[in-house]
C-alpha positions, 0 to 999 in steps of 0.5 A, spaced: 800 251 547 796 257 550 790 254 553 790 253 560 789 246 564 783 250 568 780 253 562 779 245 559 777 242 565 771 247 565 769 248 559 762 247 557 762 240 553 755 238 553 754 231 556 761 229 554 765 227 560 772 225 557 776 223 551 778 215 550 783 212 547 780 207 541 786 203 542 788 202 549 781 205 553 785 210 557 782 216 559 784 223 558 781 230 560 777 234 555 782 238 551 786 240 545 789 233 545 788 227 539 793 221 541 793 217 547 799 219 552 800 211 554 800 208 546 799 214 542 793 211 540 787 216 536 783 219 542 775 220 541 769 224 546 766 219 551 759 222 554 754 220 559 747 221 556 741 223 560 734 221 557 734 225 550 727 223 547 725 224 540 720 230 541 726 233 545 730 233 538 724 234 533 724 241 537 730 243 536 732 247 530 732 245 523 740 243 523 745 239 526 744 242 533 737 239 534 743 233 536 746 238 540 745 233 547 749 228 543 754 232 541 760 235 545 757 242 545 754 247 549 746 247 550 746 253 547 750 252 541 744 254 536 744 262 538 752 262 536 755 264 530 755 259 526 753 256 519 748 252 522 749 246 517 746 239 516 738 237 515 740 235 508 735 232 504 734 224 504 732 223 496 728 217 494 732 214 488 727 210 484 730 211 477 737 210 480 735 204 483 732 201 477 738 203 473 742 199 478 738 194 479 736 195 486 728 192 487 728 195 494 727 202 496 734 206 495 735 213 498 741 218 497 743 222 503 745 229 499 749 233 503 751 237 497 745 242 500 750 244 506 752 251 507 759 250 502 756 244 499 759 238 502 758 234 510 765 238 512 761 243 514 758 238 519 765 236 522 767 244 522 761 246 526 763 242 532 770 242 532 769 250 531 765 249 537 770 246 541 776 251 539 772 256 541 771 253 548 779 251 548 781 259 547 783 258 539 782 264 536 784 262 528 781 255 525 785 251 521 786 245 517 790 240 512 785 239 506 783 236 500 779 241 498 772 241 502 774 242 508 778 248 506 772 251 504 768 249 510 773 252 514 774 258 511 767 260 510 766 257 518 771 262 521 768 268 517 761 267 520 764 267 527 769 273 526 775 269 527 781 268 522 783 262 518 788 258 515 788 252 510 793 248 508 792 244 502 796 240 496 798 245 491 795 241 485 788 241 488 782 243 483 782 250 482 774 251 482 776 249 491 782 253 492 778 259 488 772 258 492 776 258 499 780 264 497 773 268 497 772 268 504 779 272 505 783 267 509 790 264 508 790 259 502 797 255 503 798 251 497 803 245 499 808 241 494 806 234 496 799 230 497 795 231 503 799 226 507 804 231 506 800 237 508 797 233 514 804 231 517 806 239 516 800 241 520 801 236 526 809 239 526 805 245 527 802 244 533 805 248 539 810 252 534 810 259 536 806 261 529 801 257 530 800 257 537 792 260 537 790 255 531 785 250 532 786 245 527 780 242 526 782 235 524 789 234 528 789 237 536 781 238 534 780 232 531 776 228 537 770 233 537 771 234 529 769 227 528 763 227 532 760 232 527 759 225 522 755 222 527 749 227 524 749 224 518 747 217 522 742 221 526 739 224 520 738 219 516 734 215 522 730 220 524 728 222 515 726 214 516 721 215 520 726 213 527 728 207 524 735 204 521 736 202 514 738 195 512 745 198 508 748 204 507 754 206 502 759 211 505 765 214 501 771 212 505 777 218 506 780 217 513 775 212 514 771 217 520 765 218 517 763 211 516 765 209 523 761 215 526 755 214 522 756 207 525 757 210 532 750 215 531 746 209 530 749 205 536 748 211 540 741 211 538 739 205 539 742 205 546 738 211 548 731 207 546 731 213 539 730 207 534 729 200 534 735 195 535 736 191 528 742 189 524 745 193 519 750 193 514 756 198 512 759 198 506 765 203 504 767 206 497 773 208 494 777 209 488 782 204 485 787 210 485 786 211 493 784 204 496 788 203 502 782 200 506 779 197 500 785 193 499 786 191 506 779 189 507 779 184 500 786 182 503 783 180 510 788 185 513 787 188 519 793 193 518 791 199 513 797 200 509 798 207 506 798 208 499 800 214 494 794 217 492 793 217 484 786 218 482 781 224 480 777 223 486 781 228 490 777 229 496 778 221 497 785 221 496 788 220 503 793 214 503 794 213 510 787 214 513 787 215 520 780 211 521 782 206 517 783 200 521 776 202 525 773 203 518 774 196 517 772 194 524 765 197 522 765 194 516 766 186 518 762 187 525 755 189 520 757 184 515 759 189 510 764 190 505 769 195 502 769 196 494 774 201 489 772 203 482 777 206 477 777 213 475 773 212 469 768 208 473 767 214 477 765 218 471 760 214 469 757 214 476 757 222 477 753 221 470 748 216 473 747 220 479 745 226 475 741 223 469 737 219 474 736 223 480 738 230 477 743 230 483 750 232 481 755 229 485 762 231 486 767 225 485 766 222 491 759 221 489 761 218 483 765 213 487 760 211 492 754 209 486 760 206 482 762 202 487 755 200 489 753 198 482 759 193 483 757 191 490 751 189 487 754 185 481 759 182 486 753 179 490 755 183 496 749 188 496 743 185 497 739 188 491 732 187 494 734 191 502 733 198 503 739 202 501 742 209 503 748 211 499 751 218 501 753 223 496 758 228 500 759 234 496 757 238 490 759 237 482 760 244 481 767 243 485 770 237 481 767 240 473 774 238 470 773 231 472 766 230 467 769 236 463 768 234 455 768 239 449 764 245 450 759 242 453 754 243 447 750 238 444 751 242 438 752 249 435 746 252 430 742 258 427 737 261 431 731 257 427 726 252 428 729 247 423 736 247 426 733 244 433 729 240 429 735 237 426 739 236 433 733 233 436 732 228 431 739 226 430 739 225 436 
């Protein structure tokens, strides 16, 4: 590792004080570490927050950096060369609520509005800041597509190099979009778990000694970026928490960090302390967390992914057990749906609300419908569902024919015939 201990000790990480093991509670210094030296459990960032007020947050930039006092980043982070993601819209979804049979208020937190059109811009922004503080000159990752796009774009904006490793059978749209930033895009023969394992092996090797892998050796900082989804929901609701939220589950980090963000807001007195329920959504072709929940298990057993929802296709989710903890603590649930139901979910969100979500969005909508049918979601409660990405990234999932309703001669009669026939 090229980063010196002295550099790590003096690097500015805002209110962050150390890393703590989520399994055994052991402490470690802030640095490029992601597993506990005592028990090999995962590390996360710990803080000593000062006073943070609503007014202070609202006076900040219109991006996730308005929450800089609650993140492991320098106070002047908004002035750095980054993509400044965040503050995506919270869309009131009355049409979708009616279609699903929800009588309470339904909202869609639509993160397709981020710079590279997925929530991954958030986590990359925080990880990139940490990587710069720790002396890395190359931004790298293992990815199912959205993260690769976010890493390549963020590196380009900051004048860094990028190296992304992805499964070679990834959707071509995602590969081509990532390649546009002129970094290294390396296809790996295997699934995401094979790619992630390779990235772990690259840590400390000479060829990658100056690489900051956002979701490996920078993972504790990276994961904190997901808290900002929860922060924004609370602020956009007028500084209050919803009754329930449905979140797609890949690694499980987004679900656990939204819950963590709300607990921090309560701790700081920024919102009223009240119960909320957290629900997870997976595709049946990659549902290790849903299976563990339905079977009452604490252990999440790895599976081999086989689903069109490739952005959620992580068969061995790092945060799976912690996602289960959050769901059970809040009296939530985890559901899964077939690929056919995923496609139905994508179309339902688009035709009801004008939001074209990628396959993960289809998973979330379809699982919401399933949980309602099973009586696990309260149809009278205020509900937020999270759409994490843009549907243009996963066009193949909904591609049928040439997309035309009809091909006709250029005259009024022909148009009328098509419309009347429909």
